C-alpha positions as CSV (number, residue, x, y, z in Angstrom):
1,M,47.1,-40.3,-21.2
2,P,44.4,-40.4,-18.5
3,I,41.2,-38.4,-19.1
4,S,40.9,-35.7,-16.5
5,P,37.3,-35.3,-15.2
6,W,37.8,-31.6,-14.8
7,R,38.2,-30.9,-18.5
8,A,35.6,-28.7,-20.2
9,L,33.9,-29.0,-23.6
10,S,35.4,-26.3,-25.9
11,P,35.3,-27.2,-29.6
12,D,36.8,-23.8,-30.5
13,N,40.0,-24.7,-28.6
14,G,40.1,-28.2,-29.9
15,D,39.0,-29.9,-26.6
16,H,36.1,-32.3,-27.3
17,Y,35.3,-33.9,-23.9
18,L,31.9,-35.2,-22.7
19,F,30.6,-37.2,-19.8
20,F,27.5,-39.5,-20.2
21,E,25.3,-40.7,-17.4
22,R,23.4,-43.0,-19.8
23,P,24.8,-45.4,-22.4
24,F,26.6,-43.8,-25.4
25,R,25.9,-45.1,-28.9
26,Y,27.8,-44.9,-32.1
27,V,26.3,-45.7,-35.5
28,V,27.2,-48.5,-38.0
29,E,25.8,-48.7,-41.5
30,D,23.5,-51.7,-42.1
31,P,24.9,-53.9,-44.8
32,E,21.5,-55.5,-45.6
33,H,20.2,-52.3,-47.2
34,T,21.8,-51.7,-50.6
35,W,19.5,-49.2,-52.2
36,R,19.5,-46.7,-49.2
37,R,21.7,-46.2,-46.2
38,V,20.4,-47.3,-42.8
39,W,22.3,-46.7,-39.6
40,I,22.3,-49.1,-36.6
41,P,23.1,-47.5,-33.2
42,T,25.4,-49.6,-31.1
43,V,26.2,-49.1,-27.4
44,I,29.8,-48.8,-26.2
45,A,30.8,-50.7,-23.1
46,C,34.1,-51.0,-21.1
47,P,36.1,-54.0,-22.3
48,V,37.2,-54.8,-18.8
49,C,34.2,-54.3,-16.5
50,E,31.6,-54.1,-19.3
51,A,30.1,-50.8,-17.8
52,D,28.0,-48.9,-20.4
53,S,27.0,-45.9,-18.2
54,G,29.1,-43.2,-16.7
55,L,31.6,-43.2,-19.6
56,R,33.9,-40.3,-20.5
57,L,35.0,-39.7,-24.1
58,A,37.6,-37.2,-25.1
59,F,39.6,-36.1,-28.2
60,K,42.2,-33.3,-28.3
61,T,42.7,-31.7,-31.8
62,G,46.4,-31.8,-32.7
63,V,47.3,-34.2,-29.9
64,D,45.1,-37.3,-30.2
65,V,44.6,-39.4,-33.3
66,V,41.5,-41.4,-32.1
67,V,38.8,-41.0,-29.5
68,E,39.8,-42.2,-26.0
69,A,37.2,-43.5,-23.5
70,A,37.2,-44.1,-19.7
71,C,34.8,-45.6,-17.2
72,L,34.1,-44.8,-13.6
73,A,36.3,-47.7,-12.4
74,G,39.3,-46.0,-13.9
75,H,39.8,-48.2,-17.0
76,I,41.0,-46.2,-20.1
77,W,41.0,-47.5,-23.6
78,V,41.1,-46.3,-27.2
79,E,37.8,-46.4,-29.1
80,P,38.4,-46.6,-32.8
81,R,34.8,-47.5,-33.5
82,V,33.8,-43.9,-32.9
83,D,34.5,-41.8,-36.0
84,V,36.5,-38.7,-35.1
85,S,34.6,-36.4,-37.5
86,Q,31.3,-37.6,-36.2
87,W,32.5,-37.2,-32.6
88,M,33.6,-33.6,-33.3
89,A,30.3,-32.8,-35.0
90,Y,28.4,-34.2,-32.0
91,C,30.5,-32.1,-29.6
92,R,29.7,-29.0,-31.6
93,F,26.0,-29.9,-31.4
94,R,26.2,-30.3,-27.7
95,A,28.0,-26.9,-27.5
96,G,24.9,-25.2,-29.0
97,R,25.8,-25.1,-32.7
98,Q,23.2,-26.1,-35.3
99,E,24.8,-27.6,-38.4
100,P,22.2,-28.8,-40.9
101,D,24.8,-31.0,-42.6
102,W,25.1,-33.2,-39.5
103,L,21.5,-33.4,-38.4
104,W,21.3,-36.9,-40.0
105,L,23.8,-38.1,-37.4
106,I,21.5,-37.1,-34.5
107,E,18.5,-38.6,-36.2
108,A,20.4,-41.9,-36.8
109,G,20.9,-42.2,-33.0
110,F,24.5,-41.1,-32.5
111,G,25.2,-39.9,-29.0
112,E,23.8,-40.5,-25.5
113,E,20.6,-42.4,-25.2
114,P,17.5,-40.3,-24.6
115,P,15.9,-40.5,-21.2
116,P,13.0,-43.0,-20.8
117,P,9.6,-41.7,-21.8
118,I,7.3,-40.4,-19.0
119,D,4.2,-42.4,-18.3
120,Y,1.8,-39.5,-17.8
121,V,-1.1,-41.9,-17.1
122,E,0.8,-43.5,-14.3
123,E,1.9,-40.1,-12.9
124,V,-1.8,-38.9,-12.9
125,R,-2.9,-42.1,-11.2
126,Q,-0.2,-41.8,-8.5
127,G,-1.1,-38.1,-8.0
128,A,-4.8,-38.8,-7.7
129,A,-4.0,-41.6,-5.1
130,E,-1.8,-39.2,-3.1
131,A,-4.5,-36.5,-3.1
132,A,-7.2,-39.0,-2.0
133,K,-4.9,-40.2,0.8
134,Y,-4.3,-36.6,1.9
135,G,-8.0,-35.7,1.9
136,K,-8.8,-38.9,3.8
137,R,-6.2,-38.1,6.5
138,K,-7.5,-34.5,6.8
139,A,-11.1,-35.7,7.1
140,K,-10.2,-38.2,9.8
141,A,-8.2,-35.6,11.7
142,K,-11.2,-33.2,11.6
143,L,-13.6,-35.9,12.8
144,R,-11.2,-36.8,15.6
145,R,-11.0,-33.1,16.7
146,K,-14.8,-32.9,16.8
147,V,-15.1,-36.1,18.8
148,R,-12.5,-35.0,21.3
149,K,-14.2,-31.6,21.7
150,V,-17.6,-33.3,22.5
151,K,-16.0,-35.8,24.8
152,K,-14.2,-33.0,26.7
153,K,-17.4,-31.0,27.2
154,V,-19.4,-34.1,28.3
155,G,-16.6,-35.2,30.6
156,K,-16.4,-31.8,32.2
157,R,-20.1,-31.7,32.8
158,V,-20.1,-35.2,34.3
159,R,-17.2,-34.3,36.6
160,N,-19.0,-31.1,37.7
161,E,-22.2,-33.0,38.5
162,A,-20.3,-35.7,40.3
163,M,-18.3,-33.2,42.5
164,R,-21.3,-31.0,43.3
165,P,-22.1,-32.9,46.6
166,V,-18.4,-32.9,47.6
167,A,-18.2,-29.1,46.9
168,A,-21.4,-28.6,49.1
169,V,-19.9,-30.6,51.9
170,L,-16.6,-28.6,51.7
171,R,-18.5,-25.3,51.7
172,T,-20.5,-26.4,54.8
173,A,-17.3,-27.5,56.6
174,W,-15.6,-24.2,55.7
175,A,-18.6,-22.2,57.0
176,V,-18.6,-24.2,60.3
177,Q,-14.9,-23.6,60.8
178,A,-15.2,-19.9,60.0
179,G,-18.1,-19.4,62.4
180,G,-21.0,-19.6,60.1
181,V,-19.7,-17.1,57.5
182,E,-20.4,-18.1,53.9
183,P,-17.5,-17.8,51.6
184,V,-17.5,-14.8,49.3
185,K,-17.8,-15.7,45.6
186,S,-15.2,-14.1,43.5
187,S,-16.3,-12.4,40.3
188,R,-14.6,-13.4,37.1
189,R,-15.2,-10.0,35.5
190,R,-12.3,-7.7,35.2
191,P,-12.4,-4.6,37.5
192,A,-13.3,-1.5,35.6
193,E,-10.4,0.8,35.0
194,P,-10.5,4.0,36.9
195,K,-11.3,7.0,34.8
196,L,-8.6,9.6,34.9
197,P,-9.8,13.2,35.6
198,K,-9.7,15.6,32.7
199,T,-7.0,18.2,32.8
200,P,-8.7,21.7,33.0
201,P,-7.6,24.3,30.4
202,V,-5.2,27.1,31.2
203,S,-8.1,29.6,31.3
204,A,-9.6,27.8,34.3
205,Y,-6.3,28.0,36.2
206,R,-6.0,31.7,35.3
207,K,-9.6,32.3,36.5
208,A,-9.0,30.4,39.8
209,Y,-5.8,32.3,40.7
210,G,-7.1,35.6,39.5
211,V,-4.4,36.1,36.9
212,P,-5.4,38.5,34.1
213,A,-5.2,37.3,30.6
214,P,-2.1,38.4,28.6
215,E,-2.7,41.4,26.4
216,K,-2.4,40.8,22.7
217,G,0.2,43.0,21.0
218,P,-0.4,44.7,17.6
219,K,-0.3,42.4,14.6
220,C,1.6,45.0,12.5
221,L,4.8,46.2,14.1
222,V,5.3,49.0,11.6
223,C,2.2,51.1,12.3
224,G,0.9,49.4,15.4
225,D,-2.4,48.5,13.7
226,S,-3.2,52.1,13.0
227,G,-2.9,51.9,9.3
228,R,-0.7,54.9,8.9
229,I,2.9,55.8,9.7
230,T,2.9,59.2,11.4
231,A,5.8,61.5,12.3
232,P,6.3,65.3,12.6
233,G,5.1,66.5,9.3
234,I,4.7,63.0,7.8
235,S,1.5,60.9,7.6
236,I,1.6,58.1,5.0
237,P,-0.4,54.8,4.6
238,C,1.3,51.7,6.1
239,P,2.9,49.6,3.3
240,E,2.8,46.4,5.4
241,C,-0.9,46.2,6.3
242,A,-4.2,47.5,5.1
243,G,-5.2,49.2,8.3
244,P,-7.8,48.6,11.0
245,A,-10.7,49.4,8.7
246,A,-9.7,46.7,6.2
247,A,-9.2,44.2,9.0
248,A,-12.6,45.0,10.5
249,L,-14.3,44.7,7.2
250,A,-12.5,41.4,6.5
251,A,-14.0,40.1,9.8
252,A,-17.3,41.5,8.7
253,E,-17.0,39.7,5.4
254,R,-16.5,36.4,7.3
255,R,-19.5,37.1,9.5
256,V,-21.6,38.0,6.5
257,E,-20.6,34.8,4.8
258,R,-21.6,32.8,7.8
259,V,-25.0,34.5,7.9
260,R,-25.5,33.9,4.2
261,Q,-24.7,30.2,4.5
262,A,-27.1,29.9,7.4
263,Q,-29.8,31.7,5.4
264,E,-29.2,29.4,2.4
265,E,-29.4,26.4,4.7
266,R,-32.7,27.6,6.1
267,R,-34.0,28.5,2.6
268,S,-33.1,25.0,1.3
269,A,-34.7,23.4,4.3
270,S,-37.9,25.4,3.8
271,S,-37.9,24.7,0.1
272,G,-37.6,21.0,0.9
273,R,-40.7,21.2,3.2
274,G,-42.8,23.1,0.7
275,A,-41.6,21.9,-2.7
276,G,-44.7,23.1,-4.5
277,R,-44.3,26.8,-3.5
278,S,-41.9,29.1,-5.4
279,R,-40.3,32.2,-3.9
280,P,-39.4,35.2,-6.2
281,A,-35.6,35.7,-6.5
282,A,-34.1,38.9,-5.0
283,A,-33.1,41.5,-7.4
284,P,-29.3,41.8,-7.9
285,A,-27.7,44.8,-6.4
286,T,-24.4,46.6,-6.4
287,G,-22.9,48.7,-3.7
288,S,-19.8,49.9,-2.0
289,V,-18.7,51.2,1.3
290,T,-16.0,53.9,1.3
291,A,-14.0,55.3,4.3
292,V,-13.0,58.9,4.0
293,H,-10.0,60.2,6.0
294,G,-9.4,63.8,5.3
295,D,-8.7,64.4,1.6
296,N,-7.6,60.8,1.1
297,E,-10.5,58.6,0.1
298,Q,-9.8,54.9,0.2
299,A,-12.3,52.2,-0.9
300,I,-12.3,49.4,1.7
301,V,-14.6,46.7,0.4
302,N,-17.1,46.1,-2.4
303,R,-20.1,44.4,-1.0
304,A,-21.5,43.4,-4.4
305,T,-20.7,39.8,-5.4
306,P,-21.6,38.6,-9.0
307,G,-24.5,36.1,-8.9
308,R,-25.5,37.0,-5.2
309,P,-27.9,39.7,-4.1
310,L,-26.8,42.3,-1.6
311,T,-29.1,41.7,1.4
312,G,-30.0,44.1,4.2
313,E,-28.0,42.1,6.6
314,D,-24.9,42.5,4.5
315,T,-25.4,46.3,4.3
316,K,-25.9,46.6,8.1
317,V,-22.8,44.5,8.9
318,A,-20.7,46.4,6.4
319,R,-21.9,49.8,7.7
320,E,-21.2,48.9,11.4
321,A,-17.8,47.6,10.6
322,A,-16.9,50.7,8.5
323,E,-18.1,53.1,11.2
324,R,-16.1,51.3,13.9
325,A,-13.0,51.2,11.7
326,V,-13.3,54.9,10.8
327,Q,-13.9,56.0,14.4
328,E,-10.5,54.4,15.4
329,T,-8.7,56.5,12.8
330,S,-7.5,60.0,13.5
331,G,-8.3,63.2,11.6
332,N,-11.7,64.0,10.2
333,P,-13.2,60.7,9.3
334,G,-16.4,60.0,7.5
335,V,-18.3,57.2,5.8
336,R,-20.2,57.2,2.5
337,V,-22.4,54.3,1.5
338,H,-23.3,54.3,-2.2
339,G,-25.7,51.8,-3.7
340,R,-28.3,50.9,-6.3
341,N,-31.5,49.0,-5.7
342,N,-33.4,51.1,-3.1
343,S,-34.8,48.1,-1.4
344,V,-31.3,47.4,0.0
345,I,-29.5,50.7,0.5
346,T,-31.7,53.8,0.9
347,S,-29.6,56.4,2.7
348,V,-26.1,57.8,3.1
349,T,-24.6,58.0,6.6
350,S,-21.9,60.4,7.6
351,D,-20.3,60.6,11.0
352,T,-18.1,63.6,11.8
353,P,-16.9,64.4,15.3
């Protein structure tokens, strides 16, 4: 039966089919060696066209008795010189199975001829020759570019010098034709982009048209920034905000922090200028400012910070903020300032209307 080229190698299914691009060899025992076995690999060729490459060998278990062979010209013949058991072992080896009992067959030379050895010396020599040719071409191209660039510059300069008298004659003729007016030389510089006017802020438009600034509403919509919720017979602190006194003292805290940072910067600058002089550290102090509204006494802010002395500027800012906050409240307000370290706080101020 003809050997189909679309058959696949499947030793488990009994289909032993292989295609060989190089010559295929079977082994024959050497009769001259009697004390040990020596195998002689022999190449198979087509008996009709004598082609030894491009052969197909196949054997179907349970169907074929001997191995069949075919060439690319379409000639098919039976090959009894190839042992069936050896052919099946070789097919299993090509399928990826490693059988130690049949390794002698591969070592004897059974199967497709190995590819010719690679001459690495010749490969290296050819690669070096190609690299040298490539470098030579690149060097020549670079040299040609430089020569063309120089020739272009020289040619341009020669043409300009040669055409200078002609250009002068043309300018004179143009001036005579235009009535003695010299041509205007055009500038190659780009004109400067016009600067767009800055858009004035909204406050400038409001001031120009006499529009008053919008009034800011209260931040707390529950008490209207008064700090207390009042009604006939009811006067309780606002649960949503801390009141105007706390807001004023928070702003005073921020101002005090800015003042303290400025003082530290000046102190560090002065210490840098006079590194040899030492300044005594200020004594730590503790103090508090309390706002009194009727019988309800509420502590607003503690001016003492661990690790930082309470300065006179801090006390002054805190006292002014507390007085302004208390004056905005209703009832019988008052301010008490308690402190330790007489160099910082030396009096108690009370303001009652």
